[in-house]
C-alpha positions, -999 to +999 in steps of 0.1 A: +049-121+223+053-157+210+036-169+178+013-190+199+003-161+221-003-139+190-025-166+173-045-170+205-049-132+209-060-127+172-085-156+175-101-140+206-102-105+192-116-118+158-145-134+176-152-099+191-154-083+157-167-111+135-204-103+139-197-066+133-176-073+103-202-096+086-231-072+094-211-043+080-205-060+047-241-072+044-260-041+057-243-014+036-258-008+001-228-023-014-138-023-045-143-003-009-106+001-004-093+030-024-085+023-061-049+034-064-041+015-096-033+047-116-005+055-092+012+022-097+041+017-122+034-017-137+058-036-159+041-045-191+048-081-203+039-097-236+050-133-244+046-126-281+074-100-279+102-125-271+135-109-280+121-074-281+139-043-267+119-015-250+125+020-237+102+042-216+097+063-186+074+066-157+067+099-139+046+111-110+039+147-102+022+152-068+010+177-043-005+165-010-013+190+017-021+176+052-039+201+075-034+182+107-032+199+141-041+173+167-021+140+169+001+148+139+017+181+128+006+192+093+029+191+063+029+193+025+045+169+000+051+186-033+074+173-060+080+147-087+094+113-094+110+101-127+120+065-137+135+062-172+143+026-182+153+002-209+141-034-210+148-066-229+123-094-231+150-121-232+125-149-238+088-157-237+089-157-199+119-135-190+122-097-188+152-077-178+148-040-170+173-014-159+170+023-152+172+050-126+148+065-100+150+102-093+128+121-068+129+158-059+108+179-035+100+213-049+119+240-030+150+218-026+182+224-046+192+187-047+174+155-055+159+136-025+169+103-041+189+091-071+189+053-072+195+025-098+166+002-107+172-033-120+147-061-122+148-097-135+113-111-138+100-145-148+063-148-158+044-179-168+007-177-172-006-160-140+026-165-120+054-139-117+087-138-098+107-106-095+142-101-081+157-067-077+135-036-079+100-048-069+066-038-080+058-022-047+040+003-026+004+006-036+007-025-059+006-046-028-030-035-022-026-033+015-051-013+035-038+020+050-036+008+086-010-017+074+007+004+047+007+042+044-006+056+012+023+082+014+049+055+009+043+060-028+053+097-024+082+095+001+116+078+002+100+044+008+087+041-028+117+022-042+116-014-029+144-039-034+143-076-027+123-106-038+086-109-048+061-135-060+028-124-076-002-144-088-030-126-106-061-144-120-098-136-123-104-153-090-072-151-070-046-124-062-015-132-041+015-109-035+043-120-012+076-101-009+106-091+011+117-055+009+153-050+023+152-014+034+185-009+051+217-030+050+245-026+075+282-035+078+301-046+108+304-017+134+276+004+118+258+028+142+224+018+128+202-013+125+193-033+094+156-030+084+134-052+063+097-054+056+081-087+046+045-088+035+016-109+022-015-097+004-043-120-008-078-119-022-100-148-031-132-141-050-154-169-037-186-156-054-186-140-088-216-129-108-219-108-139-221-075-120-206-082-087-195-107-060-179-114-027-142-117-017-122-129+012-090-108+020-060-117+041-031-093+046+000-093+068+034-077+073+064-080+095+088-051+100+122-061+116+149-039+130+181-055+143+212-073+131+241-090+149+270-069+135+259-033+144+274-012+171+242+004+185+224-001+218+190+001+201+168-029+209+160-056+184+124-054+174+099-071+151+064-057+146+036-079+132+004-066+116-024-085+100-059-079+085-087-103+076-117-090+058-147-094+035-156-074+005-187-070-016-189-051-049-216-044-075-214-027-109-249-014-119-257-001-153-263+036-158-248+066-140-234+046-111-203+026-121-195+008-089-209+004-054-187-016-029-179-021+007-153-039+027-146-045+064-115-058+082-104-070+116-069-056+121-043-067+147-008-058+157+019-073+179+053-063+190+083-085+198+110-065+215+114-028+209+107+000+234+069+005+230+048+004+262+038-031+272+002-026+263+013-023+226+025-059+226-009-066+213-034-042+196-064-044+174-087-023+152-117-024+130-117-008+095-147-004+071-152+014+038-181+022+015-173+034-020-197+048-047-182+057-081-201+074-109-196+071-147-184+107-146-151+096-128-163+110-095-163+090-063-174+092-027-158+070-001-167+068+036-143+051+059-144+042+096-115+033+119-114+023+155-084+009+173-068+001+207-030-001+213-024-004+176+009+002+159+023-004+124+057+010+114+047+009+077+011+020+083-004+055+080+002+077+110-034+086+114-042+050+123-017+046+152-027+048+188+002+073+193+002+110+194+032+122+173+028+158+185+035+152+222+049+116+220+022+100+241+009+064+238-025+048+241-044+077+225-080+069+214-084+066+177-119+066+163-120+083+129-146+089+102-133+098+067-153+114+039-131+111+007-140+129-025-123+114-055-118+123-091-097+100-114-095+104-151-073+092-180-065+123-200-048+105-228-029+073-235-005+069-205-015+102-188-037+100-157-050+127-134-062+121-098-076+147-074-086+139-039-101+157-009-100+137+024-116+154+054-121+134+085-137+137+119-118+125+150-148+111+169-128+107+201-119+144+204-146+159+181-118+174+160-122+180+122-091+179+100-084+173+063-060+167+036-061+172-002-040+158-031-033+163-068-015+136-088-004+135-124+010+102-138+025+096-172+037+060-179+048+051-214+067+022-230+077+019-267+094-008-288+129-004-301+138-017-335+131-053-346+131-083-324+164-098-315+162-132-333+184-160-320 
């Protein structure tokens, strides 16, 4: 599918969903998308600490049990991740960080991954450029149909490449290239990369709430000119355009919000059925959070011929149990959330995520437990030039 064909297709499908999208945002009593910020590993930056050395470590212990029996076989993810590091703020705007990433699944004798981490970052005001190990996975703020939540738990967590981020009170932009697999001449595998864009513009802001426009996209490429495989070259495109409304009332309710998205996919090459050259979906969320750190989120997903290599498996129009394509996907999620900071740097998250497959009237569920500890401390005095 050419870029022109893709643009025409998206425009036609967006007209189909536009009224539904707007009415969904306005009609619901309402951030809708899950708040996964406690699972991120941010890199703290302070211009006042120019010349300062740091050390620290980031950890994640997790257990996620997926009781799936229909389109996906159930499985459990149970283990931990550990990222010790040292850093030097070489100047007001430059930070250099080096460390190691270790991940192990419980029940295994060996580590799943042992990888070096190294990042050079430049930050000035709200702009930041990173090269090397990226601030990735959930930090991109992509919706689950485009980017699987479990990428933070599996071997896709470490991301390496180039990234630009802009964060202000009104505007968020994240653009990056994650080079997932490099090849040499004659290799029996393909190179893989994922490029993405995530943006949010708060066009209305009030004391307790406001409206946002959201635009997200990704391109996953498999190919290369120097490999020795017969696998087809393929590029898969995904995009989402949405509206969000949030409101923070006083009292026992901390946040009410809703967001709704038109989602589209396209395939250029590869070996998917021809109908998957263009697909689309509709995704909507309603979130209510209490002052007691409890939350309830209701999500709805409906799609046709949709496929995203980096997206959650539940959202694909593919049955992974019997390898059939074109399966109906119409899902209703009821997510129960508990997130709490236990002490400085230590955060607990517990989630129950049952869902109803409206196409087959099947009920399935998953549950997760997450413990994050992220600490950084200063070493000695500043290095004065």
